[in-house]
C-alpha positions as CSV (number, residue, x, y, z in Angstrom):
1,M,0.0,0.0,0.0
2,K,0.9,3.6,-0.4
3,I,0.5,5.1,3.0
4,A,0.5,8.9,3.6
5,I,1.8,10.2,6.9
6,A,0.1,13.2,8.4
7,G,1.0,15.2,11.4
8,P,1.9,18.7,12.5
9,Y,4.6,20.5,10.5
10,S,4.0,24.1,11.3
11,A,5.6,25.4,14.5
12,P,6.9,28.6,16.0
13,T,10.6,27.7,15.5
14,G,12.7,26.0,12.9
15,K,13.9,23.5,15.5
16,E,10.3,22.5,16.2
17,R,9.4,22.2,12.5
18,Q,12.4,20.0,12.1
19,Q,11.3,17.8,15.0
20,N,7.8,17.5,13.5
21,L,9.3,16.6,10.1
22,D,11.7,14.1,11.8
23,A,8.7,12.4,13.5
24,M,7.0,11.9,10.1
25,N,10.2,10.6,8.4
26,E,10.7,8.2,11.3
27,A,7.2,6.8,10.8
28,A,7.9,6.7,7.1
29,A,11.0,4.5,7.6
30,A,9.0,2.1,9.8
31,I,6.2,1.9,7.2
32,Y,8.7,1.1,4.5
33,E,10.2,-1.6,6.7
34,M,6.7,-3.0,7.0
35,G,6.6,-3.5,3.2
36,H,4.6,-0.3,2.2
37,I,5.5,2.9,0.4
38,P,5.4,5.9,2.7
39,I,4.3,9.3,1.3
40,I,4.8,12.6,3.1
41,G,3.3,15.5,1.3
42,V,5.4,18.2,3.1
43,N,8.5,16.4,1.9
44,A,7.4,17.0,-1.7
45,A,6.2,20.6,-1.0
46,L,9.2,22.0,0.8
47,P,11.6,22.0,-2.2
48,V,9.0,23.7,-4.3
49,L,8.4,26.2,-1.5
50,E,12.1,27.0,-1.3
51,K,12.2,27.9,-5.0
52,S,8.8,29.7,-5.1
53,E,7.9,33.3,-4.4
54,V,4.3,32.7,-3.5
55,D,2.6,34.8,-0.9
56,D,0.7,32.0,0.8
57,E,3.3,29.4,1.8
58,Y,0.7,27.3,3.7
59,K,-1.5,27.1,0.6
60,L,1.4,25.8,-1.5
61,I,2.2,23.1,1.1
62,M,-1.4,22.0,1.5
63,D,-2.1,22.0,-2.2
64,I,0.8,19.6,-2.8
65,S,0.2,17.6,0.3
66,M,-3.5,17.1,-0.4
67,A,-2.8,15.9,-4.0
68,M,-0.3,13.4,-2.8
69,V,-2.5,12.1,0.0
70,E,-5.4,11.7,-2.3
71,S,-3.3,9.2,-4.4
72,C,-2.6,7.0,-1.4
73,D,-4.4,3.9,-0.2
74,A,-4.3,4.8,3.5
75,L,-3.2,7.4,6.0
76,L,-1.2,7.3,9.3
77,L,-2.3,10.2,11.4
78,L,0.5,10.9,13.9
79,A,-1.2,13.8,15.7
80,P,-3.9,16.4,14.8
81,S,-3.1,19.8,13.3
82,P,-5.1,21.9,10.9
83,G,-3.3,20.4,7.9
84,A,-3.3,16.9,9.2
85,N,-7.0,17.1,10.0
86,R,-7.6,18.2,6.4
87,E,-5.7,15.2,5.1
88,H,-7.6,12.9,7.5
89,D,-11.0,14.3,6.4
90,L,-10.0,13.8,2.8
91,M,-9.2,10.1,3.4
92,V,-12.4,9.5,5.4
93,S,-14.4,11.1,2.6
94,L,-12.8,8.7,0.1
95,G,-13.5,5.7,2.3
96,K,-9.9,4.9,2.8
97,P,-8.4,3.6,6.0
98,V,-6.9,6.0,8.6
99,Y,-4.5,4.5,11.1
100,R,-3.4,6.2,14.3
101,L,-0.7,3.8,15.4
102,L,2.0,2.0,13.4
103,S,0.8,-1.3,15.0
104,E,-2.6,-0.9,13.3
105,I,-1.0,-1.1,9.8
106,P,-0.9,-4.6,8.4
107,V,2.6,-5.9,7.5
108,S,2.9,-6.5,3.8
């Protein structure tokens, strides 16, 4: 399965944003080791954001993240946040599974 990982990214400091990203990437590594393909939308969005001159950085991140999440078979929700909640709601509306713990994900 392609499994999207959702969790908070935004934070007041760069250190906190990096900690949030690290948590998603650690979960992605575990998902890969379980035999699945992990997808983190913000990982795809950040290089685009870095080269872009858009006014609304959040919109850019969410547009890319939502497009990537929509293509996945399931979602791992690490913790709620405005963006993660949007990703969660999208997956629920599509009738796709949402996991809250790595242990809930079947090993492939």
